[in-house]
C-alpha positions in Angstrom: 146.8 81.8 136.7 148.5 83.9 134.1 147.6 83.4 130.4 150.8 81.7 129.4 150.6 79.1 132.2 147.0 78.5 131.3 147.9 78.0 127.7 150.7 75.5 128.6 148.5 73.7 131.2 147.6 70.7 128.9 150.7 70.8 126.7 152.6 68.0 128.2 155.2 65.6 126.7 153.9 62.0 126.9 156.3 59.5 125.5 158.1 62.3 123.6 160.7 61.5 121.0 163.9 63.2 122.4 167.2 62.5 120.6 170.8 63.6 120.7 172.6 63.8 117.3 176.3 64.2 116.9 177.1 65.2 113.3 180.2 65.8 111.2 180.0 68.1 108.1 178.6 68.0 105.5 175.2 67.0 106.8 171.6 67.8 106.1 168.5 66.5 107.9 164.8 66.9 107.3 162.4 66.7 110.3 159.0 65.4 109.3 156.3 63.1 110.4 153.4 63.6 107.9 153.3 64.1 104.2 153.5 67.8 103.5 151.3 69.4 101.0 151.8 73.2 100.8 148.3 73.7 99.5 146.7 72.2 102.6 149.4 73.1 105.2 147.8 73.9 108.5 150.5 75.4 110.8 148.3 75.2 113.9 147.8 71.4 113.6 151.4 70.1 113.1 153.9 68.9 115.7 156.1 71.3 117.5 159.8 70.5 117.7 162.4 72.0 120.0 166.0 71.8 118.9 169.0 73.0 121.0 172.5 73.3 119.7 174.8 71.9 122.4 177.9 72.4 120.3 178.8 73.7 116.9 176.2 75.4 114.7 173.4 74.6 112.3 171.2 76.2 109.6 167.5 75.8 110.2 165.3 76.1 107.1 161.5 76.3 107.2 159.1 74.9 104.6 158.8 78.3 103.0 162.6 78.8 102.7 163.1 81.1 105.7 166.5 80.4 107.4 167.6 80.8 111.0 171.2 80.3 112.2 171.7 78.3 115.4 174.9 78.5 117.4 176.0 76.7 120.6 173.3 77.5 123.2 170.6 78.4 120.7 167.2 76.8 121.1 164.7 76.8 118.2 161.1 76.0 118.5 159.7 75.2 115.0 156.9 73.5 113.3 157.6 70.5 111.1 158.5 70.0 108.4 161.8 71.8 108.5 165.5 71.1 107.6 168.7 71.4 109.4 172.1 71.6 107.7 175.7 72.4 108.8 175.9 75.2 106.3 173.8 76.9 103.6 176.0 75.4 101.0 175.0 71.9 102.1 171.4 72.6 101.4 172.0 71.4 97.8 173.0 68.0 99.1 170.6 65.0 99.4 168.3 65.0 102.5 168.6 62.4 105.2 164.9 62.2 106.4 164.4 62.1 110.1 161.1 60.9 111.5 160.3 62.1 115.0 160.6 58.5 116.2 164.2 58.1 114.8 167.5 59.8 115.1 170.7 59.9 113.0 173.7 57.9 114.2 176.4 59.7 116.1 179.5 60.5 114.3 182.8 60.2 116.1 184.2 63.2 114.2 181.2 65.3 115.0 181.6 69.1 115.3 177.9 69.7 115.9 175.8 68.2 118.7 172.0 68.8 118.7 169.2 67.7 121.1 165.7 67.6 119.6 162.4 66.8 121.2 158.9 66.8 119.6 155.4 67.5 120.9 152.4 66.1 119.0 149.3 68.2 118.7 146.9 66.9 121.3 144.6 69.7 122.5 143.0 72.9 121.6 145.5 74.7 123.8 148.3 73.3 121.6 146.7 75.0 118.6 146.3 78.3 120.4 149.9 78.2 121.3 150.9 77.5 117.7 148.9 80.5 116.6 150.6 82.7 119.1 154.1 81.7 117.8 155.9 82.4 114.6 156.8 79.5 112.3 160.1 79.3 114.2 161.5 81.2 117.1 165.2 81.2 118.1 166.4 82.0 121.6 170.2 82.6 121.7 171.9 81.9 125.0 175.3 80.7 126.2 175.3 76.9 126.6 176.0 77.1 130.4 173.0 79.4 130.8 170.6 76.8 129.4 169.8 75.3 132.8 167.5 72.5 131.8 170.0 71.3 129.2 172.3 69.8 131.8 169.5 67.7 133.2 168.5 66.6 129.7 172.0 65.3 129.0 171.8 63.1 132.1 168.2 62.0 131.2 169.3 60.9 127.7 172.0 58.8 129.2 169.3 57.1 131.4 166.6 57.0 128.7 166.3 53.2 128.8 166.5 52.9 132.6 163.2 52.5 134.6 161.6 55.9 134.7 163.8 57.2 131.9 160.9 58.2 129.5 159.1 60.1 132.3 162.3 62.0 133.1 162.7 62.9 129.4 159.1 64.1 129.2 159.3 66.3 132.3 162.6 67.9 131.3 161.4 68.6 127.8 158.4 70.4 129.4 160.8 72.3 131.6 162.8 73.3 128.5 159.7 74.4 126.6 158.4 76.6 129.4 161.9 78.2 130.0 162.4 78.8 126.3 159.0 80.4 125.7 159.1 82.5 128.8 162.5 83.9 127.9 161.6 84.5 124.3 158.4 86.3 125.1 160.2 88.4 127.6 162.7 89.5 125.0 160.0 90.5 122.6 159.0 93.4 124.8 156.5 95.6 122.9 156.2 93.0 120.1 155.0 90.3 122.6 151.3 89.3 122.4 148.9 91.5 124.3 148.0 88.7 126.7 151.7 88.3 127.7 152.2 92.0 128.2 148.9 92.3 129.9 150.0 89.7 132.5 152.9 92.0 133.5 150.7 95.2 133.7 149.8 96.3 137.2 146.2 97.0 136.1 145.4 94.3 133.6 147.5 91.6 135.3 145.3 91.0 138.4 142.2 90.9 136.2 143.7 88.3 133.8 144.9 86.2 136.7 141.3 86.2 138.0 139.7 85.4 134.7 142.0 82.5 133.9 141.6 81.1 137.4 137.8 81.4 137.4 136.6 81.8 133.8 133.0 80.8 134.6 132.4 83.4 137.2 129.9 86.1 136.3 132.5 88.8 135.6 131.5 92.4 135.1 133.8 95.3 134.3 133.3 96.6 137.9 134.3 93.2 139.3 137.4 93.0 137.2 138.4 96.6 138.1 138.0 95.6 141.8 140.7 92.9 141.2 143.1 95.6 140.1 141.9 98.0 142.8 141.3 100.8 140.3 138.1 102.6 139.1 135.9 101.1 136.5 136.7 103.8 133.9 140.5 103.6 134.4 140.4 99.8 134.2 138.3 99.7 131.0 140.6 102.2 129.3 143.8 100.6 130.4 142.6 97.0 129.5 141.6 98.1 126.1 144.9 99.9 125.5 147.0 96.9 126.5 144.9 94.0 125.2 143.5 95.8 122.1 139.9 94.6 123.0 137.4 95.4 125.8 137.5 93.4 129.0 134.2 91.4 128.6 135.1 90.4 125.0 138.3 88.9 126.4 136.3 87.1 129.1 134.0 85.6 126.4 136.9 84.5 124.3 138.5 82.8 127.3 135.2 81.0 128.1 134.9 79.8 124.5 138.4 78.5 124.5 137.7 76.6 127.8 134.5 75.2 126.3 136.4 74.0 123.2 139.0 72.3 125.4 136.3 70.5 127.3 134.3 69.5 124.3 137.3 67.8 122.8 136.9 65.2 125.6 133.9 62.9 124.7 133.4 62.1 128.4 132.4 65.7 129.2 128.7 66.4 128.6 128.0 69.5 126.6 126.0 70.9 129.5 129.0 70.5 131.7 131.2 72.4 129.3 128.6 75.1 129.1 128.4 75.4 132.9 132.2 75.5 133.3 132.2 78.4 130.8 129.7 80.3 132.9 126.5 79.4 130.9 123.5 77.9 132.5 121.3 78.5 129.5 122.2 75.9 126.8 120.8 78.1 124.0 122.8 81.1 125.1 125.9 78.9 125.2 125.3 77.4 121.8 124.8 80.9 120.3 127.9 82.3 121.8 130.0 79.2 120.9 128.8 79.2 117.3 129.5 83.0 117.0 133.1 82.4 118.2 133.9 79.0 116.6 131.7 79.1 113.5 129.8 75.9 114.5 127.6 74.5 117.2 129.1 72.8 120.2 128.0 69.4 119.0 129.3 70.0 115.5 132.6 71.0 117.0 132.8 67.9 119.1 132.0 65.6 116.2 135.0 67.1 114.3 137.3 66.8 117.3 136.6 63.3 118.5 
């Protein structure tokens, strides 16, 4: 399993709010679902919204004032709160607030058509994904090249039919995976090390093995064997690509897995430790506290 697939494994739309808005200028919308206090804003713990411009254009404005232009075929993934407007000049007009459960009415004279869907934060993986992304990313494509969009249009027409919500959820997931994959690919050297590492012929096989079997007793020699290269060459290449030694990455992956499991109150702490490759509860607690800044039980009490 590659790191991106692993990160997206538990990020699933469940009863997602997906809406189509047809708007005529001038218009200005604010997407929000919680009271925003800039002094306590936590970008890793807020909902993630994906907006695609089906027709026309829009100005996306983040909470810090950063602006991104969307044109037909553009998909933005942004953290709420943010605003959308038909033009920068319209940003001085009153805001029409849009909760993630609601959508503006369609306008028969619309020149802009948007489709928006929102994910709520529900797992530690969600927070790790948020930390790996900028406040907003924009993927510009031609409308006809956004393959999942055609299915989403059909699903919105069938939203109230039996199975309609499940269809919306699955297509939104498809759109998220497609958008993120294409965006990371276009980042090239600016992409995170774990994404570039998955494409590297030396680090890729090792990352695949670690993410598939994080609890295995990995050594540098064992990881080098996955890549079919010498221990010295593997260690050097891994550190160059990932900006950290191989076993440090293994430990981080184990601690992330443990955190995911501890968020579920039905999973015993000992089971989370074993899944992360620790048979000694004291060694697990020490490693977990070093990585997360608190004991496994303290972490669980804050998460559940």
